C-alpha positions as a Python dict, from the first residue, in 0.01 Angstrom:
ca = {
    (1, 'M'): (0, 0, 0),
    (2, 'A'): (150, 220, 270),
    (3, 'E'): (-93, 429, 467),
    (4, 'V'): (-96, 794, 358),
    (5, 'S'): (-164, 1045, 636),
    (6, 'A'): (-246, 1413, 621),
    (7, 'K'): (89, 1491, 785),
    (8, 'S'): (275, 1360, 480),
    (9, 'F'): (146, 1659, 278),
    (10, 'I'): (309, 1914, 513),
    (11, 'P'): (681, 1969, 455),
    (12, 'E'): (899, 1870, 748),
    (13, 'S'): (1067, 2208, 734),
    (14, 'F'): (746, 2372, 862),
    (15, 'P'): (817, 2452, 1227),
    (16, 'G'): (517, 2382, 1447),
    (17, 'S'): (337, 2205, 1162),
    (18, 'T'): (83, 2050, 1391),
    (19, 'S'): (22, 2327, 1640),
    (20, 'D'): (139, 2658, 1506),
    (21, 'I'): (-136, 2719, 1245),
    (22, 'A'): (-40, 3083, 1200),
    (23, 'G'): (316, 2979, 1126),
    (24, 'Q'): (193, 2726, 869),
    (25, 'I'): (-17, 2989, 696),
    (26, 'G'): (276, 3229, 693),
    (27, 'L'): (510, 2973, 538),
    (28, 'L'): (245, 2868, 287),
    (29, 'W'): (205, 3234, 190),
    (30, 'E'): (580, 3263, 132),
    (31, 'L'): (574, 2947, -80),
    (32, 'I'): (298, 3066, -316),
    (33, 'K'): (378, 3439, -315),
    (34, 'A'): (675, 3438, -552),
    (35, 'P'): (550, 3191, -817),
    (36, 'L'): (177, 3285, -807),
    (37, 'I'): (72, 3598, -616),
    (38, 'V'): (343, 3834, -739),
    (39, 'P'): (293, 3761, -1114),
    (40, 'L'): (-87, 3783, -1083),
    (41, 'L'): (-72, 4108, -890),
    (42, 'R'): (182, 4254, -1131),
    (43, 'I'): (-48, 4171, -1425),
    (44, 'S'): (-338, 4332, -1237),
    (45, 'V'): (-132, 4648, -1189),
    (46, 'Y'): (-52, 4661, -1562),
    (47, 'I'): (-422, 4616, -1648),
    (48, 'C'): (-525, 4889, -1404),
    (49, 'L'): (-259, 5125, -1538),
    (50, 'A'): (-384, 5061, -1892),
    (51, 'M'): (-740, 5138, -1779),
    (52, 'S'): (-624, 5455, -1603),
    (53, 'I'): (-458, 5575, -1925),
    (54, 'M'): (-781, 5506, -2117),
    (55, 'V'): (-987, 5706, -1867),
    (56, 'F'): (-725, 5982, -1856),
    (57, 'I'): (-717, 6022, -2236),
    (58, 'E'): (-1097, 6025, -2246),
    (59, 'R'): (-1121, 6292, -1975),
    (60, 'L'): (-844, 6498, -2134),
    (61, 'Y'): (-1009, 6477, -2477),
    (62, 'M'): (-1341, 6594, -2337),
    (63, 'G'): (-1168, 6870, -2139),
    (64, 'V'): (-998, 7005, -2451),
    (65, 'V'): (-1317, 6982, -2656),
    (66, 'I'): (-1530, 7161, -2397),
    (67, 'I'): (-1278, 7446, -2380),
    (68, 'L'): (-1286, 7481, -2759),
    (69, 'V'): (-1666, 7466, -2757),
    (70, 'K'): (-1694, 7740, -2495),
    (71, 'L'): (-1437, 7961, -2668),
    (72, 'F'): (-1513, 7923, -3038),
    (73, 'M'): (-1838, 7738, -3107),
    (74, 'K'): (-2153, 7936, -3171),
    (75, 'K'): (-2454, 7895, -2949),
    (76, 'P'): (-2720, 7643, -3061),
    (77, 'E'): (-2949, 7927, -3179),
    (78, 'K'): (-2673, 8031, -3420),
    (79, 'R'): (-2564, 7681, -3529),
    (80, 'Y'): (-2917, 7564, -3602),
    (81, 'K'): (-3214, 7740, -3750),
    (82, 'W'): (-3427, 7881, -3470),
    (83, 'E'): (-3722, 8119, -3479),
    (84, 'P'): (-3971, 8182, -3199),
    (85, 'M'): (-4317, 8033, -3235),
    (86, 'R'): (-4586, 8291, -3316),
    (87, 'D'): (-4956, 8292, -3391),
    (88, 'D'): (-5045, 8298, -3758),
    (89, 'L'): (-5298, 8565, -3858),
    (90, 'E'): (-5482, 8323, -4086),
    (91, 'I'): (-5465, 7988, -3907),
    (92, 'G'): (-5416, 8110, -3549),
    (93, 'N'): (-5295, 7848, -3300),
    (94, 'A'): (-5271, 7586, -3574),
    (95, 'A'): (-4925, 7730, -3647),
    (96, 'F'): (-4813, 7563, -3325),
    (97, 'P'): (-4743, 7187, -3352),
    (98, 'L'): (-4947, 6952, -3133),
    (99, 'V'): (-4728, 6847, -2839),
    (100, 'L'): (-4779, 6556, -2600),
    (101, 'V'): (-4644, 6574, -2245),
    (102, 'Q'): (-4597, 6235, -2077),
    (103, 'I'): (-4555, 6207, -1699),
    (104, 'P'): (-4488, 5845, -1591),
    (105, 'M'): (-4563, 5781, -1223),
    (106, 'F'): (-4539, 5503, -968),
    (107, 'N'): (-4664, 5569, -615),
    (108, 'E'): (-4543, 5930, -629),
    (109, 'K'): (-4731, 6058, -324),
    (110, 'E'): (-4483, 6333, -235),
    (111, 'V'): (-4428, 6490, -579),
    (112, 'Y'): (-4724, 6420, -810),
    (113, 'K'): (-4883, 6764, -759),
    (114, 'I'): (-4557, 6944, -841),
    (115, 'S'): (-4499, 6773, -1177),
    (116, 'I'): (-4862, 6786, -1289),
    (117, 'G'): (-4888, 7153, -1191),
    (118, 'A'): (-4565, 7244, -1373),
    (119, 'A'): (-4678, 7064, -1690),
    (120, 'C'): (-5019, 7232, -1682),
    (121, 'N'): (-4852, 7574, -1653),
    (122, 'L'): (-4642, 7533, -1968),
    (123, 'S'): (-4674, 7833, -2198),
    (124, 'W'): (-4832, 7676, -2507),
    (125, 'P'): (-5176, 7709, -2670),
    (126, 'A'): (-5418, 7493, -2470),
    (127, 'D'): (-5567, 7335, -2782),
    (128, 'R'): (-5218, 7234, -2906),
    (129, 'L'): (-5109, 7060, -2585),
    (130, 'I'): (-5204, 6721, -2440),
    (131, 'I'): (-5083, 6620, -2096),
    (132, 'Q'): (-5081, 6248, -2029),
    (133, 'V'): (-5034, 6118, -1674),
    (134, 'L'): (-4924, 5753, -1696),
    (135, 'D'): (-4996, 5616, -1351),
    (136, 'D'): (-4863, 5268, -1273),
    (137, 'S'): (-4919, 5309, -899),
    (138, 'T'): (-5002, 4998, -698),
    (139, 'D'): (-5129, 5200, -400),
    (140, 'F'): (-5499, 5265, -464),
    (141, 'V'): (-5505, 5564, -228),
    (142, 'I'): (-5228, 5734, -426),
    (143, 'K'): (-5399, 5643, -752),
    (144, 'D'): (-5714, 5816, -634),
    (145, 'M'): (-5515, 6125, -530),
    (146, 'V'): (-5342, 6149, -870),
    (147, 'E'): (-5668, 6102, -1059),
    (148, 'K'): (-5841, 6375, -856),
    (149, 'E'): (-5550, 6611, -927),
    (150, 'C'): (-5593, 6546, -1300),
    (151, 'I'): (-5968, 6609, -1275),
    (152, 'R'): (-5898, 6936, -1091),
    (153, 'W'): (-5675, 7063, -1373),
    (154, 'A'): (-5916, 6936, -1640),
    (155, 'S'): (-6190, 7148, -1479),
    (156, 'K'): (-5971, 7452, -1552),
    (157, 'G'): (-5973, 7377, -1924),
    (158, 'I'): (-5642, 7185, -1944),
    (159, 'N'): (-5639, 6890, -2185),
    (160, 'I'): (-5505, 6635, -1935),
    (161, 'R'): (-5560, 6260, -1955),
    (162, 'Y'): (-5521, 6011, -1670),
    (163, 'Q'): (-5408, 5669, -1796),
    (164, 'I'): (-5364, 5343, -1605),
    (165, 'R'): (-5267, 4990, -1710),
    (166, 'E'): (-5370, 4650, -1584),
    (167, 'T'): (-5007, 4546, -1530),
    (168, 'R'): (-4668, 4719, -1506),
    (169, 'G'): (-4526, 4522, -1800),
    (170, 'G'): (-4212, 4690, -1932),
    (171, 'Y'): (-4212, 4935, -1641),
    (172, 'K'): (-4144, 5291, -1761),
    (173, 'A'): (-4078, 5188, -2123),
    (174, 'G'): (-4406, 4993, -2126),
    (175, 'A'): (-4601, 5290, -1991),
    (176, 'L'): (-4451, 5534, -2244),
    (177, 'K'): (-4512, 5291, -2529),
    (178, 'E'): (-4871, 5233, -2424),
    (179, 'G'): (-4929, 5607, -2397),
    (180, 'L'): (-4824, 5666, -2758),
    (181, 'K'): (-5085, 5413, -2878),
    (182, 'R'): (-5383, 5621, -2765),
    (183, 'D'): (-5608, 5754, -3042),
    (184, 'Y'): (-5590, 6113, -2925),
    (185, 'V'): (-5208, 6106, -2967),
    (186, 'K'): (-5199, 6019, -3338),
    (187, 'D'): (-5182, 6383, -3451),
    (188, 'C'): (-4903, 6479, -3207),
    (189, 'E'): (-4568, 6558, -3367),
    (190, 'Y'): (-4355, 6579, -3054),
    (191, 'V'): (-4352, 6423, -2709),
    (192, 'V'): (-4183, 6567, -2403),
    (193, 'I'): (-4116, 6344, -2102),
    (194, 'F'): (-4098, 6459, -1741),
    (195, 'D'): (-4049, 6223, -1449),
    (196, 'A'): (-4272, 6280, -1149),
    (197, 'D'): (-4019, 6498, -963),
    (198, 'F'): (-3945, 6727, -1260),
    (199, 'R'): (-4078, 7080, -1275),
    (200, 'P'): (-4013, 7261, -1608),
    (201, 'E'): (-4027, 7637, -1642),
    (202, 'P'): (-4330, 7773, -1834),
    (203, 'D'): (-4117, 7868, -2138),
    (204, 'F'): (-3970, 7516, -2181),
    (205, 'L'): (-4165, 7436, -2500),
    (206, 'Q'): (-4124, 7787, -2641),
    (207, 'R'): (-3746, 7744, -2626),
    (208, 'A'): (-3713, 7377, -2728),
    (209, 'V'): (-3978, 7312, -2993),
    (210, 'P'): (-3845, 7560, -3257),
    (211, 'F'): (-3526, 7353, -3290),
    (212, 'L'): (-3737, 7053, -3392),
    (213, 'V'): (-3974, 7250, -3613),
    (214, 'H'): (-3701, 7421, -3819),
    (215, 'N'): (-3442, 7138, -3824),
    (216, 'P'): (-3603, 6819, -3957),
    (217, 'N'): (-3290, 6607, -3891),
    (218, 'I'): (-3301, 6667, -3514),
    (219, 'A'): (-3481, 6394, -3320),
    (220, 'L'): (-3417, 6500, -2961),
    (221, 'V'): (-3365, 6821, -2763),
    (222, 'Q'): (-3231, 6748, -2414),
    (223, 'A'): (-3242, 7000, -2129),
    (224, 'R'): (-3007, 7019, -1833),
    (225, 'W'): (-3116, 6902, -1489),
    (226, 'R'): (-3098, 7135, -1190),
    (227, 'F'): (-3152, 7005, -838),
    (228, 'V'): (-3384, 7165, -585),
    (229, 'N'): (-3243, 6964, -293),
    (230, 'S'): (-2869, 6967, -371),
    (231, 'N'): (-2799, 7134, -36),
    (232, 'E'): (-3009, 6889, 165),
    (233, 'C'): (-2717, 6673, 278),
    (234, 'L'): (-2365, 6567, 182),
    (235, 'L'): (-2501, 6280, -29),
    (236, 'T'): (-2693, 6519, -254),
    (237, 'R'): (-2387, 6745, -286),
    (238, 'M'): (-2181, 6446, -403),
    (239, 'Q'): (-2445, 6356, -662),
    (240, 'E'): (-2461, 6714, -783),
    (241, 'M'): (-2084, 6709, -848),
    (242, 'S'): (-2106, 6391, -1057),
    (243, 'L'): (-2417, 6492, -1254),
    (244, 'D'): (-2299, 6845, -1320),
    (245, 'Y'): (-1986, 6703, -1487),
    (246, 'H'): (-2207, 6470, -1691),
    (247, 'F'): (-2420, 6757, -1822),
    (248, 'T'): (-2155, 7029, -1843),
    (249, 'V'): (-1896, 6814, -2020),
    (250, 'E'): (-2016, 6473, -2144),
    (251, 'Q'): (-2352, 6583, -2289),
    (252, 'E'): (-2212, 6908, -2429),
    (253, 'V'): (-1918, 6730, -2597),
    (254, 'G'): (-2145, 6463, -2748),
    (255, 'S'): (-2387, 6722, -2880),
    (256, 'S'): (-2117, 6951, -3022),
    (257, 'T'): (-1893, 6691, -3189),
    (258, 'H'): (-2122, 6407, -3300),
    (259, 'A'): (-2476, 6538, -3239),
    (260, 'F'): (-2515, 6220, -3030),
    (261, 'F'): (-2545, 6152, -2659),
    (262, 'G'): (-2754, 5937, -2429),
    (263, 'F'): (-3107, 6057, -2364),
    (264, 'N'): (-3142, 6119, -1989),
    (265, 'G'): (-3491, 5967, -1975),
    (266, 'T'): (-3661, 6291, -1873),
    (267, 'G'): (-3639, 6663, -1937),
    (268, 'G'): (-3619, 6610, -2313),
    (269, 'I'): (-3848, 6640, -2614),
    (270, 'W'): (-3857, 6382, -2895),
    (271, 'R'): (-3980, 6388, -3252),
    (272, 'I'): (-4238, 6107, -3251),
    (273, 'A'): (-4147, 6010, -3610),
    (274, 'A'): (-3789, 5941, -3491),
    (275, 'I'): (-3915, 5721, -3206),
    (276, 'N'): (-4125, 5520, -3450),
    (277, 'E'): (-3845, 5485, -3706),
    (278, 'A'): (-3605, 5363, -3435),
    (279, 'G'): (-3849, 5088, -3335),
    (280, 'G'): (-4025, 5256, -3042),
    (281, 'W'): (-3968, 5204, -2671),
    (282, 'K'): (-3813, 4870, -2570),
    (283, 'D'): (-3796, 4719, -2223),
    (284, 'R'): (-3506, 4479, -2281),
    (285, 'T'): (-3281, 4673, -2038),
    (286, 'T'): (-3326, 4912, -1745),
    (287, 'V'): (-3205, 5205, -1960),
    (288, 'E'): (-3485, 5231, -2213),
    (289, 'D'): (-3387, 5595, -2270),
    (290, 'M'): (-3030, 5513, -2376),
    (291, 'D'): (-3155, 5218, -2583),
    (292, 'L'): (-3386, 5443, -2785),
    (293, 'A'): (-3116, 5710, -2828),
    (294, 'V'): (-2861, 5462, -2965),
    (295, 'R'): (-3111, 5309, -3208),
    (296, 'A'): (-3224, 5653, -3327),
    (297, 'G'): (-2860, 5760, -3367),
    (298, 'L'): (-2792, 5454, -3582),
    (299, 'K'): (-3078, 5563, -3807),
    (300, 'G'): (-2896, 5891, -3871),
    (301, 'W'): (-3099, 6117, -3643),
    (302, 'K'): (-2921, 6405, -3465),
    (303, 'F'): (-2950, 6517, -3103),
    (304, 'L'): (-2914, 6861, -2947),
    (305, 'Y'): (-2825, 6938, -2585),
    (306, 'L'): (-2923, 7281, -2449),
    (307, 'G'): (-2720, 7362, -2140),
    (308, 'D'): (-2907, 7685, -2070),
    (309, 'L'): (-3248, 7517, -2085),
    (310, 'Q'): (-3281, 7385, -1732),
    (311, 'V'): (-3540, 7174, -1554),
    (312, 'K'): (-3562, 7149, -1177),
    (313, 'S'): (-3566, 6799, -1028),
    (314, 'E'): (-3496, 6608, -710),
    (315, 'L'): (-3193, 6398, -616),
    (316, 'P'): (-3239, 6081, -409),
    (317, 'S'): (-3145, 6180, -55),
    (318, 'T'): (-3150, 5837, 113),
    (319, 'F'): (-2857, 5602, 65),
    (320, 'K'): (-3084, 5307, -12),
    (321, 'A'): (-3261, 5493, -294),
    (322, 'F'): (-2929, 5616, -431),
    (323, 'R'): (-2780, 5263, -435),
    (324, 'Y'): (-3079, 5125, -626),
    (325, 'Q'): (-3058, 5411, -875),
    (326, 'Q'): (-2685, 5357, -931),
    (327, 'H'): (-2740, 4984, -981),
    (328, 'R'): (-2991, 5058, -1257),
    (329, 'W'): (-2774, 5328, -1415),
    (330, 'S'): (-2463, 5103, -1416),
    (331, 'C'): (-2618, 4766, -1497),
    (332, 'G'): (-2839, 4893, -1779),
    (333, 'P'): (-2568, 5047, -2003),
    (334, 'A'): (-2346, 4740, -1966),
    (335, 'N'): (-2636, 4513, -2057),
    (336, 'L'): (-2726, 4734, -2352),
    (337, 'F'): (-2363, 4728, -2469),
    (338, 'R'): (-2374, 4348, -2464),
    (339, 'K'): (-2692, 4348, -2672),
    (340, 'M'): (-2601, 4619, -2925),
    (341, 'V'): (-2225, 4618, -2981),
    (342, 'M'): (-2244, 4403, -3296),
    (343, 'E'): (-2546, 4594, -3426),
    (344, 'I'): (-2351, 4919, -3390),
    (345, 'A'): (-2040, 4773, -3554),
    (346, 'K'): (-2238, 4644, -3856),
    (347, 'N'): (-2442, 4961, -3906),
    (348, 'K'): (-2392, 5128, -4244),
    (349, 'K'): (-2577, 5458, -4191),
    (350, 'V'): (-2318, 5619, -3963),
    (351, 'S'): (-1948, 5678, -4021),
    (352, 'L'): (-1666, 5463, -3886),
    (353, 'W'): (-1560, 5749, -3657),
    (354, 'E'): (-1909, 5775, -3509),
    (355, 'K'): (-1924, 5400, -3450),
    (356, 'F'): (-1586, 5413, -3278),
    (357, 'Y'): (-1708, 5701, -3060),
    (358, 'V'): (-2023, 5514, -2953),
    (359, 'I'): (-1857, 5177, -2891),
    (360, 'Y'): (-1528, 5286, -2738),
    (361, 'S'): (-1586, 5627, -2580),
    (362, 'F'): (-1957, 5632, -2499),
    (363, 'F'): (-1996, 5272, -2387),
    (364, 'F'): (-1664, 5099, -2317),
    (365, 'V'): (-1466, 5370, -2138),
    (366, 'R'): (-1742, 5572, -1968),
    (367, 'K'): (-1990, 5297, -1881),
    (368, 'I'): (-1760, 5000, -1812),
    (369, 'I'): (-1390, 5083, -1771),
    (370, 'A'): (-1442, 5394, -1555),
    (371, 'H'): (-1633, 5196, -1288),
    (372, 'M'): (-1402, 4894, -1289),
    (373, 'F'): (-1081, 5096, -1286),
    (374, 'T'): (-1190, 5301, -985),
    (375, 'F'): (-1291, 4997, -780),
    (376, 'F'): (-1023, 4743, -868),
    (377, 'F'): (-731, 4986, -862),
    (378, 'Y'): (-806, 5196, -551),
    (379, 'C'): (-994, 4940, -342),
    (380, 'V'): (-821, 4611, -434),
    (381, 'V'): (-497, 4623, -633),
    (382, 'L'): (-328, 4928, -475),
    (383, 'P'): (-393, 4804, -117),
    (384, 'L'): (-268, 4456, -209),
    (385, 'T'): (63, 4597, -336),
    (386, 'I'): (124, 4710, 22),
    (387, 'L'): (106, 4348, 140),
    (388, 'V'): (323, 4239, -154),
    (389, 'P'): (609, 4493, -167),
    (390, 'E'): (770, 4307, -457),
    (391, 'V'): (508, 4472, -682),
    (392, 'N'): (548, 4845, -732),
    (393, 'V'): (294, 5095, -866),
    (394, 'P'): (461, 5390, -1043),
    (395, 'K'): (383, 5729, -894),
    (396, 'W'): (241, 5856, -1221),
    (397, 'G'): (-23, 5582, -1203),
    (398, 'A'): (-93, 5604, -831),
    (399, 'I'): (-85, 5982, -785),
    (400, 'Y'): (-38, 6205, -1090),
    (401, 'I'): (-295, 6065, -1335),
    (402, 'P'): (-567, 6022, -1067),
    (403, 'C'): (-513, 6384, -954),
    (404, 'I'): (-551, 6513, -1309),
    (405, 'I'): (-863, 6302, -1370),
    (406, 'T'): (-1015, 6427, -1044),
    (407, 'T'): (-936, 6790, -1128),
    (408, 'L'): (-1100, 6753, -1469),
    (409, 'N'): (-1408, 6599, -1303),
    (410, 'S'): (-1444, 6899, -1072),
    (411, 'V'): (-1512, 7157, -1344),
    (412, 'G'): (-1887, 7094, -1341),
    (413, 'T'): (-1945, 7223, -987),
    (414, 'P'): (-1689, 7487, -886),
    (415, 'R'): (-1884, 7571, -568),
    (416, 'S'): (-1813, 7222, -432),
    (417, 'F'): (-1439, 7222, -501),
    (418, 'H'): (-1366, 7213, -127),
    (419, 'L'): (-1554, 6880, -109),
    (420, 'L'): (-1342, 6723, -381),
    (421, 'F'): (-1138, 6494, -156),
    (422, 'Y'): (-1443, 6353, 19),
    (423, 'W'): (-1611, 6314, -321),
    (424, 'I'): (-1316, 6093, -428),
    (425, 'L'): (-1353, 5874, -119),
    (426, 'F'): (-1729, 5846, -165),
    (427, 'E'): (-1696, 5764, -536),
    (428, 'N'): (-1454, 5484, -444),
    (429, 'V'): (-1719, 5339, -213),
    (430, 'M'): (-1987, 5364, -481),
    (431, 'S'): (-1752, 5213, -741),
    (432, 'F'): (-1804, 4879, -567),
    (433, 'H'): (-2180, 4892, -634),
    (434, 'R'): (-2130, 5021, -988),
    (435, 'T'): (-1870, 4756, -1074),
    (436, 'K'): (-2092, 4481, -937),
    (437, 'A'): (-2387, 4615, -1138),
    (438, 'T'): (-2171, 4648, -1452),
    (439, 'I'): (-2061, 4284, -1428),
    (440, 'I'): (-2421, 4174, -1372),
    (441, 'G'): (-2522, 4365, -1686),
    (442, 'L'): (-2239, 4225, -1898),
    (443, 'L'): (-2317, 3869, -1789),
    (444, 'E'): (-2695, 3933, -1790),
    (445, 'A'): (-2716, 3777, -1445),
    (446, 'K'): (-3011, 3757, -1208),
    (447, 'R'): (-3051, 4128, -1124),
    (448, 'A'): (-2984, 4252, -1479),
    (449, 'N'): (-3345, 4366, -1530),
    (450, 'E'): (-3420, 4469, -1173),
    (451, 'W'): (-3623, 4789, -1172),
    (452, 'V'): (-3672, 4979, -846),
    (453, 'V'): (-3829, 5324, -879),
    (454, 'T'): (-3613, 5590, -713),
    (455, 'E'): (-3783, 5712, -396),
    (456, 'K'): (-3868, 6083, -391),
    (457, 'L'): (-3929, 6270, -68),
    (458, 'G'): (-4045, 6599, -221),
    (459, 'D'): (-4132, 6851, 47),
    (460, 'G'): (-4244, 6575, 279),
    (461, 'L'): (-3957, 6611, 525),
    (462, 'K'): (-3981, 6989, 526),
    (463, 'N'): (-4354, 6980, 588),
    (464, 'K'): (-4310, 6734, 873),
    (465, 'S'): (-4041, 6949, 1032),
    (466, 'D'): (-4277, 7249, 1024),
    (467, 'N'): (-4537, 7062, 1227),
    (468, 'K'): (-4518, 6965, 1590),
    (469, 'P'): (-4277, 6671, 1618),
    (470, 'A'): (-4445, 6338, 1679),
    (471, 'P'): (-4296, 6061, 1892),
    (472, 'K'): (-4022, 5892, 1689),
    (473, 'K'): (-4067, 5533, 1586),
    (474, 'F'): (-3753, 5343, 1491),
    (475, 'R'): (-3799, 5049, 1265),
    (476, 'F'): (-3454, 4899, 1232),
    (477, 'K'): (-3402, 4672, 932),
    (478, 'L'): (-3063, 4505, 938),
    (479, 'G'): (-3043, 4475, 558),
    (480, 'D'): (-3125, 4842, 506),
    (481, 'R'): (-2872, 4990, 747),
    (482, 'I'): (-2588, 4741, 794),
    (483, 'L'): (-2403, 4677, 466),
    (484, 'I'): (-2172, 4380, 510),
    (485, 'H'): (-1970, 4430, 193),
    (486, 'E'): (-1878, 4789, 280),
    (487, 'L'): (-1775, 4688, 633),
    (488, 'G'): (-1573, 4399, 489),
    (489, 'F'): (-1380, 4635, 263),
    (490, 'A'): (-1329, 4871, 557),
    (491, 'A'): (-1168, 4586, 753),
    (492, 'F'): (-951, 4483, 456),
    (493, 'L'): (-829, 4838, 395),
    (494, 'F'): (-767, 4885, 768),
    (495, 'I'): (-536, 4582, 772),
    (496, 'C'): (-352, 4714, 466),
    (497, 'G'): (-326, 5058, 622),
    (498, 'C'): (-182, 4923, 947),
    (499, 'Y'): (74, 4714, 755),
    (500, 'D'): (175, 5019, 549),
    (501, 'F'): (206, 5231, 864),
    (502, 'L'): (435, 4972, 1025),
    (503, 'Y'): (639, 4850, 729),
    (504, 'G'): (553, 5053, 417),
    (505, 'K'): (752, 5326, 245),
    (506, 'N'): (489, 5507, 34),
    (507, 'N'): (269, 5649, 313),
    (508, 'Y'): (-45, 5510, 149),
    (509, 'F'): (-185, 5454, 499),
    (510, 'I'): (-307, 5816, 510),
    (511, 'Y'): (-537, 5755, 212),
    (512, 'L'): (-629, 5404, 332),
    (513, 'F'): (-740, 5513, 679),
    (514, 'L'): (-955, 5791, 529),
    (515, 'Q'): (-1106, 5538, 290),
    (516, 'V'): (-1168, 5304, 585),
    (517, 'I'): (-1368, 5578, 758),
    (518, 'T'): (-1576, 5637, 444),
    (519, 'F'): (-1647, 5265, 393),
    (520, 'T'): (-1740, 5233, 761),
    (521, 'I'): (-1980, 5529, 751),
    (522, 'A'): (-2146, 5380, 441),
    (523, 'G'): (-2142, 5033, 595),
    (524, 'F'): (-2344, 5150, 895),
    (525, 'G'): (-2584, 5344, 672),
    (526, 'Y'): (-2501, 5692, 800),
    (527, 'V'): (-2509, 5849, 454),
    (528, 'G'): (-2777, 6086, 329),
    (529, 'T'): (-3114, 6154, 488),
    (530, 'I'): (-3234, 5900, 741),
    (531, 'V'): (-3613, 5878, 729),
    (532, 'L'): (-3785, 5767, 1048),
    (533, 'S'): (-4097, 5558, 1003),
}
């Protein structure tokens, strides 16, 4: 048999086939571009355009509904039966239901006093209120500090209980579930949950509990979050813009149209009977709050969102903490969707329209498509069309629809409208993390159940700045500050931007170079508060 050499696989028409490697790559690219790259990229554009239309219709629908709600719908106090709680002349404080306040904690050195103090100052009869501090801390010094704070409030006559577990099994869901098993909880009708950085106003229970007392079909009353550190840095301003839209529009629309929305995990009060009927807390995903809400909704329970009942809280101000939080918030819903989609579809207690809303609108579009569309279209497909000019993206898909979607997203925080363009660039960067987490959740891959508690700084930085500055110690961890994926995308977009500047016709290079700067800033870790050790 004749000897076959590697050279026989290279066409003779390739000039410089043995020495000009760049020329070979260029010719190979031309050979595969027409039959392979162009069709694949064109299909990707069609898929992205379809996803953009889905997100656009969803945003437009919610925009129309929220306008109608604000203009024509009565306030919750008028739509539902509501009467203020008062002492009864005959039975006294017994007219008030017994309420349990749960505060789950994990090494919350900077904020534990704030949340415990706020809970102990709630305006409610002392003999009708139980405060339960669920401390899963692994730092024994912090454990001792939290326990002493509980003892201090107990000495003032507050019914506060300090609870610990041998293990952190089930994380937050496990702690909440264990707390409800205590003997002194069996007579409680309602449970309100506050994370360690949450600080409710004293009248929180006075305003929320009557909705549950007088409307037996309501399982949950959710308050709106307000952020004490939203002005701390640009990162917290970006988060405020996203979360304000979530509360102002998404939660309000869900509450007004279907009496269903996702429980936010804190700042809400549950009817304990509804928790038990839904099967209690489960730790099968990292969004135990959403899991419980969906199961309770499938049992026919209704939810109420109160936009004017607000609870102060803290936003993560370090980029590392924010990335971990976004991984959990993106991976968990996708994983829950994988686990519950058939259960929702087969449910017979809710209407077909409600099932469609939960599966398509609540889960598929908002929790999956929105992340993937943002990342694949703006960070992958659109830049690639610059390198492959045979594939065109219509202006309505590249410019008009995204502008409308962005404008609709800005209604939650009018004061930050001037930051809208940078918010778009930052959201594109974060869409990479969210898309990766969403895929991990859908496939139930290795990090699907990763739980990292969001770091809270409290007033720690402020207190340190008030004192005499100590010598700075820099502890540089390569994995914490240098993010290879972000820098890789910055390089890719830079190449696409240069090509568009030299040969393109659409002037996308303006957007691409700005996106390069944002990816580079994130890649070197210069986002948010930088804490020196």
